[in-house]
C-alpha positions as CSV (number, residue, x, y, z in Angstrom):
1,M,98.5,96.5,78.7
2,T,100.2,98.0,81.8
3,R,98.2,98.9,84.9
4,I,99.6,101.4,87.3
5,D,98.2,101.8,90.8
6,K,99.3,104.5,93.3
7,Y,98.9,104.1,97.0
8,T,99.2,107.3,99.0
9,L,100.0,107.5,102.7
10,D,96.3,107.8,103.6
11,R,95.5,104.6,101.8
12,L,98.4,102.7,103.3
13,R,97.6,103.7,106.9
14,N,95.4,100.6,107.7
15,R,97.1,98.1,105.4
16,G,99.9,96.8,107.6
17,L,102.6,99.0,106.2
18,R,105.9,98.8,108.2
19,L,109.0,100.9,107.5
20,T,112.2,100.1,109.3
21,F,115.3,102.3,109.0
22,D,118.3,103.6,110.9
23,C,117.7,106.9,112.8
24,P,118.6,109.6,110.3
25,H,120.2,111.7,113.1
26,C,122.4,109.4,115.1
27,Q,122.3,106.3,112.9
28,G,122.8,104.3,116.1
29,T,119.4,102.6,116.3
30,K,116.7,101.0,114.2
31,L,113.4,102.8,114.1
32,E,110.1,101.4,112.9
33,L,107.0,103.2,111.7
34,R,103.9,101.0,111.5
35,G,100.2,101.3,111.0
36,P,97.6,101.4,113.8
37,A,99.0,98.4,115.7
38,G,102.3,100.1,116.7
39,P,104.1,103.4,116.7
40,G,102.1,105.3,114.2
41,L,103.0,106.6,110.8
42,D,102.7,110.0,112.3
43,G,106.1,109.8,114.1
44,V,108.5,108.0,116.4
45,T,111.1,109.2,118.9
46,C,114.6,107.7,118.8
47,F,115.3,106.3,122.3
48,K,119.1,106.9,121.9
49,C,119.3,110.6,120.7
50,K,115.7,111.6,121.4
51,A,115.1,112.9,117.8
52,V,111.6,112.8,116.6
53,V,111.2,111.3,113.1
54,V,108.0,112.1,111.2
55,L,106.9,110.6,107.9
56,D,105.5,113.6,106.0
57,G,104.9,112.0,102.6
58,L,104.9,108.7,100.8
59,S,103.3,107.0,97.9
60,L,103.9,103.5,96.5
61,T,103.5,102.8,92.9
62,V,102.7,99.3,91.7
63,I,103.2,98.5,88.0
64,R,101.7,95.3,86.6
65,E,101.5,93.8,83.2
66,V,98.0,92.7,82.4
67,A,97.5,90.0,79.8
68,R,95.7,91.2,76.7
69,P,92.7,89.2,75.5
70,S,93.7,86.9,72.6
71,E,92.5,88.0,69.2
72,G,90.5,85.6,67.1
């Protein structure tokens, strides 16, 4: 049996999610979006080119195989 769980952005907000990526505009610096402890998931400003990067949608899908009960 396969179990599929979907985690939306709202559910991930307080779970320690961290996304690190190059600035999509200038590609000259690393940006990081984190949960409540740091720059929020609502947006971050690139210190090099001053572009504002906002995460407007995300969901993670986790697929796990669950062992079936043995028959007999």
